[in-house]
C-alpha positions in Angstrom: 33.2 -24.8 -25.4 33.7 -26.9 -22.3 35.9 -25.4 -19.7 38.9 -27.1 -18.1 37.0 -28.0 -15.0 34.2 -29.8 -16.8 36.8 -31.8 -18.9 38.7 -32.8 -15.7 35.5 -33.8 -13.9 34.3 -35.9 -16.9 37.7 -37.5 -17.2 38.0 -38.4 -13.5 34.3 -39.6 -13.3 35.0 -42.0 -16.1 38.2 -43.3 -14.3 36.3 -43.4 -11.0 33.5 -45.5 -12.6 36.2 -47.9 -14.0 37.9 -48.1 -10.6 34.5 -48.9 -9.0 33.8 -51.6 -11.5 37.3 -53.2 -11.0 37.0 -53.0 -7.2 33.6 -54.7 -7.4 35.0 -57.4 -9.7 38.0 -58.0 -7.5 35.8 -58.2 -4.4 33.6 -60.7 -6.1 36.6 -62.9 -7.1 38.0 -62.7 -3.5 34.6 -63.6 -2.0 34.4 -66.7 -4.2 38.0 -67.6 -3.2 37.2 -67.2 0.5 34.1 -69.4 0.2 36.1 -72.0 -1.8 38.9 -72.0 0.9 36.4 -72.3 3.7 34.7 -75.3 2.0 38.1 -76.9 1.4 39.1 -76.4 5.1 35.8 -77.9 6.2 36.5 -80.9 4.0 40.0 -81.3 5.3 38.8 -80.9 8.9 36.2 -83.7 8.3 39.0 -85.9 6.9 41.2 -85.2 9.9 38.3 -86.0 12.3 37.8 -89.3 10.4 41.5 -90.0 10.6 41.6 -89.2 14.3 38.5 -91.4 14.9 40.2 -94.2 12.8 43.4 -93.8 14.9 41.5 -94.0 18.1 39.7 -97.1 16.9 43.0 -98.6 15.8 44.6 -97.7 19.1 41.7 -99.4 21.0 41.9 -102.4 18.7 45.6 -102.6 19.1 45.3 -102.5 22.9 42.8 -105.3 22.8 44.8 -107.5 20.4 48.0 -106.8 22.4 46.3 -107.8 25.6 45.0 -111.0 24.2 48.3 -111.9 22.5 50.2 -111.1 25.7 47.9 -113.5 27.7 48.9 -116.3 25.2 52.6 -115.4 25.7 52.2 -115.6 29.5 50.7 -119.1 29.1 53.7 -120.1 27.1 55.9 -118.5 29.7 54.4 -120.7 32.5 55.3 -123.9 30.6 59.1 -123.4 31.0 59.4 -125.4 27.7 62.2 -124.0 25.6 60.3 -124.3 22.4 57.3 -122.5 23.9 59.5 -119.8 25.4 61.2 -119.2 22.0 57.8 -119.0 20.4 56.6 -116.5 23.1 59.6 -114.3 22.3 58.9 -114.3 18.6 55.2 -113.4 19.3 56.3 -110.6 21.7 58.5 -109.2 18.9 55.5 -109.3 16.5 53.5 -107.2 19.0 56.4 -104.8 19.2 56.5 -104.6 15.4 52.8 -103.8 15.1 52.9 -101.2 17.9 55.8 -99.4 16.3 54.1 -99.5 12.9 50.9 -98.0 14.3 53.0 -95.4 16.1 54.3 -94.2 12.8 57.7 -95.8 12.7 58.5 -96.9 9.2 60.8 -99.7 8.1 60.9 -103.2 6.8 62.1 -104.7 10.0 61.7 -104.1 13.7 65.4 -103.1 13.9 64.8 -100.4 11.3 61.7 -99.2 13.2 63.6 -99.1 16.5 66.4 -97.1 14.8 63.8 -94.3 14.2 62.9 -94.1 17.9 63.9 -90.9 19.6 65.9 -91.2 22.9 63.0 -90.4 25.3 60.3 -92.3 23.4 61.1 -95.8 24.8 62.6 -96.0 28.3 64.1 -99.5 27.8 65.2 -99.2 24.2 68.5 -101.0 24.8 66.7 -103.9 26.4 64.3 -104.1 23.5 67.2 -104.1 21.0 68.9 -107.0 22.9 65.6 -108.9 23.0 65.1 -108.3 19.3 68.6 -109.6 18.6 67.9 -112.7 20.7 64.7 -113.2 18.7 66.7 -113.0 15.4 69.1 -115.6 16.7 66.2 -117.9 17.5 64.7 -117.4 14.1 67.9 -117.9 12.2 69.3 -120.7 14.4 66.3 -122.7 15.6 68.5 -125.4 17.3 70.3 -122.8 19.3 70.2 -123.6 23.1 69.2 -120.5 25.1 68.7 -120.4 28.9 65.1 -119.9 29.8 66.2 -117.1 32.1 67.6 -115.2 29.1 64.4 -115.6 27.2 62.4 -114.5 30.3 64.6 -111.5 30.7 64.0 -110.6 27.0 60.2 -111.1 27.5 60.3 -108.7 30.5 61.7 -106.0 28.2 58.7 -106.5 25.8 56.3 -106.5 28.8 57.8 -103.3 30.2 57.4 -101.6 26.8 53.8 -102.7 26.3 52.9 -101.8 29.9 54.3 -98.3 29.5 52.3 -97.9 26.3 49.2 -98.9 28.2 48.6 -101.9 26.0 48.8 -104.5 28.8 48.6 -104.2 32.6 
């Protein structure tokens, strides 16, 4: 007849074997999980690098497009023709719209995008808002007479914004 000690050792050795098996199984599952997470993070990191690269390319492209567009605006500015000045103002507002969009400001209109701007983000926000309102007046009332100095002042607000962003010199 087996004694108490043998029964206890046999009982615990069976439990110990079960615990070892479960520990091995859990370790295997955790290892597979870690490998899966590592591969997922690698994939996410690659996607982020591609997005960063795309953003940098977009930023460079925006800078080049803004520079060329601003050169056309300055040519219109030199004419002192009211129609050309109005067109220059509308084009400057389009550049602002694109720049805000690329910067992550969402909205259907420039005004909606400007509403999302944080206080320190744009130094001449009030001037840009005035310039945008003038642009809206021009678009909605094409026959409206506006002093060339007022249009030039509005254009200088756009120029300051684009210069501070490093999009023009």
